[in-house]
N, C-alpha and C positions, 0 to 999 in steps of 0.2 A: 463515379467518384465515391471513395470511401473516406469517412471523416471520423475522428475519434470523439469521445464523449464530450470533451471540453471545447470542441471546435477549434483547437489549436494546431492540429495536424490533419492534413487531407492529402489524398493521393489520387491521381487520375490513373487508374489501373487498366492496362491493355486487356487483361483477361482475369476473371475471377471464376475459378472452378468450384462447384459446390457438389461434391460427391454424395450420393444417397446411401452408399454402403461402404464398408471397409474394403471390399473387393474392388469397387469402383475407384477408391482412393489409391489402392495399390497399382491398379492399371494406369492411372494418371501419372503416378510417380515413375513407374517403369517406362512408360512411353515418352516421358518428358525429361530425359536425363540431361539435356543441354538447355532447358529453359527454366525460368524462375517459377517457383511455386512456394512462396513464403506462407507458412501456416498462419491463419488469422482467426482469433476467437471472437470476442464481442467488440473488438476495436476500442477498448476502454483506456488503454495505456496512454498516459499523458504525452509520452515521447513518440508514439506511433511506431513502437518497436516491431510490430507485425507488418508494417507497410512495405510494399515493394511494387513500383510502378509497372514492372515488366510481367508480373504474374503473381496472383495470390490464391491461396487454397482456403476457402471458407469451410469451417467444420460444423456449420449451423445445423445440418441435417443428420449428423452423426451424434444424436442427442438422447440415445436410449439409456435408461437405467437397466442394465442387463441382469443383475442378480444382487440380492441382499441376503447375506448369511447372518441371521440374527444371533446365532449361537457364537460364532467366531467374531462377530462385530465387523464384518467385512462387506464392503460395497464394491461391486464391479460395474463400471459405468463407461459409456463412450465419452470421448474427450469434448464433444460439443454440447453436452448437457449443461444447462445453467445451474449455478449453485442454488438458486431459489427453487428450481424444480427438484433438484436432488434432495433438498431438505424435506420437501413434501413427500417424496417417495420413501424416505427413511422413517417418517413420523409414525406410520402404522406399525412399524417393527420396533418402536421404542428406542430408536437410535438417532444420532445426529452427528454432524462433523465436529471435530475437536475444537476448531476455532474458525472464526470468520473475519474477513477483511471488512472494510466499511460498506462496500457495494456488493450486492448479491446477484448482479446481472452477469458476473463473469462466467465464462465457460470453464469447466473443470480443467481442460488442457492448459489454457492460458493462466488460470489461477495458480496451478502448480509450476508451470514452466518458468514464470518470472519470480518465483519464490515469494508469493504473497504471504501476508502475515496478519494476525490480529494483535492482541496484546495479552501478556501474562508472563511473568518472570520464569515460570517453569513450563511454558508451552512453546514448542518450536514453531517455525514457519510451516506452512501447509505442505511443502514438498516432502517434509519428514514423515508425513502420514501415508505417503505412497509406498505400498509394499510390492507392487508388480505393475509393469507397464508394457504396452505393445507400441513399438516404434517402427514406422514404415520409412525405409531408407532407400535411396537410389541405388547404392552399390551392394547392399547386403540383404535386400528384401525386408520382410517383416521379422523383427526380433522381439522375443519376449524376454524382458529383463527383470531381474529381482536380486535379492541379496544372495541367492544361491546360483543364479544363472547370469553369468558375466557381471559379477558384482561391482567391479571397478567402473565399467561402462554404465551400469545402472546408477551408481552414485553421480557420475557426471551428467547423465541424461535426466535425472529427476528435476534438476533446475537447469535445463539446457538452453533456455531462451529461444526455443524453436529452431536452433541451429544444427542439431544433430539428426533431425528427422521429424516426421509428423506423428505426434502422439495420437493414436486412435482409441486406446482403451487404457483405463487405470483401475487398479484395485487399491482401495483406500481403507485404512484402519479407522473405524468410527468409535464413538463413545456412547454411553447410555444417554438418552434424551433427558434433559434436566432443566429446571427453571433456575433463573438467577435473580438474586436480590441486588438491585443496583442502587447505589447511593451517589448523589451528586452534591458537591459542596465547593466552596471557594476557600483558598488559602493564600497567604503571602509567600513570596519566595523564601523568606526566613522560616516560616512554618513548614514548607516543603522540605527544606534542608534538615530541619529538626526531626521530622517524622518519616522521611523517605524510606529508610532501611526497615522500619517496622511495617509500613504500608506495603512495601514490595512483597513481604512475606505473608502478611495478613490477608491479602486479597488475591483471588485466583486471576482476576483481570483488573488492570488499572491503567489509566492513561491520564496524562496531564495536558491541559490546553493553556499554554502560557499566552497571556494577552500583552503584546508588545507595548511599551511606553506606559504601562500601568504596573501596580504592585499586586495584580490579581492573577492567580492561577486557578483554573477550574480543574477539580479532581473528579473523575468518574471511575468508580470502583465497584466491583461486583463479586459475589460469592454464590456458590450453589445453595439452593434451598435444600436443607437436609430432609431425608425421608421422614415423613410423619410430622415435620415441623409446620406450624401454622404460618400462613403467609402474613408478613407484617402489614400493618396499616399503610396503605398507599398515601403518601403525603406530598403535597407540593405547596410551597410557601404562598404563592399568589396565583390569581387567574392570569391567563395569557395576556389579557388587555393590560393588566398592571405590570406584567413582566416586561413588555415591550415599550412601556411608557417613556423610558429615557431615550430610546431611538426615535420614537414619534416626535418627542419634544425637539430634538436636535434637527430632525428632518423639516419640521415646520419653520425652524429658524433659517436653515441654509438653502432649502428648496421649497418656498411657500406655495409654489404652483403645483406641487405633487401632492395628491390626495393619499394619505397613509391609511385610509379606511380599509379594513379587511386584509391588510398586509401582515404576513407572518414575519418572524425574526429574520430569516434569510433574505427575504425580499426587501425589508427595510434596510438591512445592511448594504445590499447592492445599490439601492437608491441613494443612500448616504455617500457611498464611495464614488458613485457615478459623478457626483458634484465636482470632485477633484481628487482622483484616485492616487495621484503621485505627490500631493502637497503634504509635506511633513506635519505641519501643525493641524491640518484638517484631519488627516488619518489618526493623529493622536486623539482628537476629539471623538471620532467615530469609535476608536478602540475603548475610550473611557465609557462611552454609552454602552458598548457591548459588555464591558466588565460589570456595569450596573445591572444589565439584563441577567447575567449569570448569577449575581448575588441574590437576585429575586427568584432564581430558578432552582435553588437547592431543594432536595427532596429525595424520595424513595419510590421505586417502582419494581414490580415483579412481573416477569414474563419468561417464556421459553428462551433459551440461550441465543437462538438465531435471531429472535426479535430484539433482544437487548444489545447484541454485539454489532449488528448492522446499524449504521447511523448516517444521517444526512451530511454530506460533505459540502453543501452550499452550491452556489451557482458555478458558471464557467470560470476556470481558474488555471493558473500556472502553479505547479507544485514541484518542489525538489525535496526528496526524502533520502536521508543518509542513515546508514547503520554503522555502529562502531562498537568495539569490545568494551565492556564495563566490568571486567573481573569475573569472579565466580560468586554464586549465591550460596554462601554457607547457611546451614540451618539456623545458626544463632546470629542475631544481629551484632555488628561490631560495637565497641564501646562508644559512648556518646561523644567522646572527644576525638574519635578516629577521623582521619582525613576524609573529605568527600570523595565519593566514587567519581569516575570519569564522566558518568552521565550528567551529574549536576554541575560539575566543574565546566563541562561543555556549555551548559545552559547559561552559566554565569558569563562565560566568555562571549557567547553569541549575543546575549542581551546587551553587554557592554559595547560590542561591535556595532550593533544597530543604533545605539544612542550616539556613539562617537562619530559615526558616519552619517547621522541624521537620515537613516533609511526609513521611508514611509512604509514600514512593515505592517501588512494586513494581519488580522487575527483569524484563527489562533496559530501559534507555533505548537504543533502537536507532537507530544513525546510518548512513545510506547516502548514495550520491551518484549523480547522473546528469549528463550534459551537457544542453545546452539543447534545447528543443522549438520547432519552427516554429509550433505551435498557440498562438495568442495567449491562449487560455483555459486553457492549461496552467499549473499553479503553478510550473513551471520553464521558462517561455517564455524563449527567448534564442538566441544564436548557437550554432553547433555547438562553438565553442571555450569557451563559458561553462561554468562549474562550478556545480552547485547541490547543496546538502546537504539531506537529508530526515531529520528527527529525530522519533521517535515515543515519547511517554510512555504509560504503561500502568498500569491497575489491574485485577486479576483479580476475578472474581465467583465465589468458590469455594463459595458457599452458595445454597441454594434458598429460604431464608427471606426473604420479600419485604421486611420491615423492614430487614434487614441489607443486602440488595442496594440498597435505596434510600439507605441511609447511605453506602455505597461510591460510588454514583452522585453523590450530593451532594458528597462529598469530592473525587471526581475532577473534577467541574465546577469547583470552587474551585481545584484544582491547575492546571487549564487556564487559568482566568482570571488566576491569579498569573503564569503563564508569559507570557501575552499582555500583561498590564499592565506587566510589568517589561521584556520583551524584544521585544514585537511591533513597535514602531516602530523601535527601534534596529537590528534585523536584517531588517526588511521581511518579516516572516513571512507566509506564505500557507498556508492549511490545505488539505490533500488534499480533493478534492471528495467522496470517499466517507466523510470523517470530519468535515466541517464541520457544526456545529450552529447552529440559530437561537436566539440568546439570548432569554430571556424578558424581561429588563430592557430597556426601550425605549432607554436611553442606550447600552447595549452594542450593541444592534441597529443603532442609527444609526451608531456607530463602525465596526461590521463593514461596513455598506454603503459608508461613506466609503472604507474601505481597499480594498474590492473595486473601486471606481471608480478608485482610484489605481493598482492593480496590473493591472487587466484592461480591455479595450475594451468596457465594459459598454454604452455607447451603441450601438455597432455590433452587439453581441450581442442587445440588445433589439430593434433594428431588424430583424435577421434573424428573430427569434422572431415579430415582428408580420407579416413578409412571408410566412413559411412556415406559421405557426400562429396566425392572428389571434384565434381564440377560446380559445386556451390549452388545447387538448386534451391536450397533453403536459406541461403545467405542473402542479406539485403545490405543497404548502405551502412546502417548502424553497425551491424556485425562485422562487415569488411573493414570499416574504419577503425574499430576498437581492437580487433584481433588480427 
């Protein structure tokens, strides 16, 4: 049995192959032209996009860092190497990856194939940092793809969702290792709207965590520490005990039998939600306590970029993340009376939708940004100057009781449907490949397919699949249903 990180997807797989070398992988693909071998990385994806019950290909043993060229700032690595290990291999060379997603347990292959991203208005998703890749295919053998070797196929395969072949090796463009100065503060939605254009340009990395049913938005922003610059004084408003006080107080009221001693923020939130995770009024109270926690958590810290940009996502959860275009980022901010960008108009609409439908929306709703990717299958495909916003809604699964988990799952599915029904067309929403689900309702599935054809070169993608993998060795239920 293979299970994803959140325990929301599992598969009873007939066979999991774990090749110890690229040659062994090539042999497995060559000899298994008519059986399933879906490539699987760290199995972190919320939607189980790598899962296939008839056969999977674990990349875990293809995990070597093959070469670091410090002069050219290039890393050559096998696809099964974990992001965390790659960072440590780069450190002695004074290099690091350009950006990081929240979790650093991803394997490099999965990290790039689903178009993972961090945040930064001028920083693209990680697939854009791939400059060369080796792809093992059933019909065409092992291909080396780059901007000069089969460039169109390279663009498709960089963010290929594991459907064009098994990525065995990647060459990644790196950047100089650097420290970041991170500031965390809270703002109201009005303050966000007033300062957004300035902050997008002022900070290399910025994300907003909107707390539903409150007027609190957490802003986490960072910039590189300049060479020779003294590290600022590390400040944090209060001790951890004082910061979690609002959650402890509420927990003692609603669950007096639970001992909050030694519980951190995430565990306290889980215990609070466990009391009644789908009750609108209860979730509002939990979110209000969380907002108070963040108001007490303002401060500054300094660390290496990989330490700053990775963050704790909380406990087991359902998450649905969408990307959508938000115009271009001109160097000069627009006039103060200019209309809001699509990113903040979307948040206005989403927050209104949550209130009007009395959705027990858990916190936070996380909003991040990237520039465009040259991969046409990326949810943020676009020019380097284009700006794309990524917004993730969430519901935690703080219980092990199956009936309760199922109720949360159903409520979250409805939450996502409401978001797409109201805002999908208006904002051209595209779901993150690791979070897209196949709707059970045939009408919703038809609409999903129609939208995919509008947003992506599906015809070319399917032609590439047929050319490289005519028997669908690397196709699973999600890929077959959507394409």
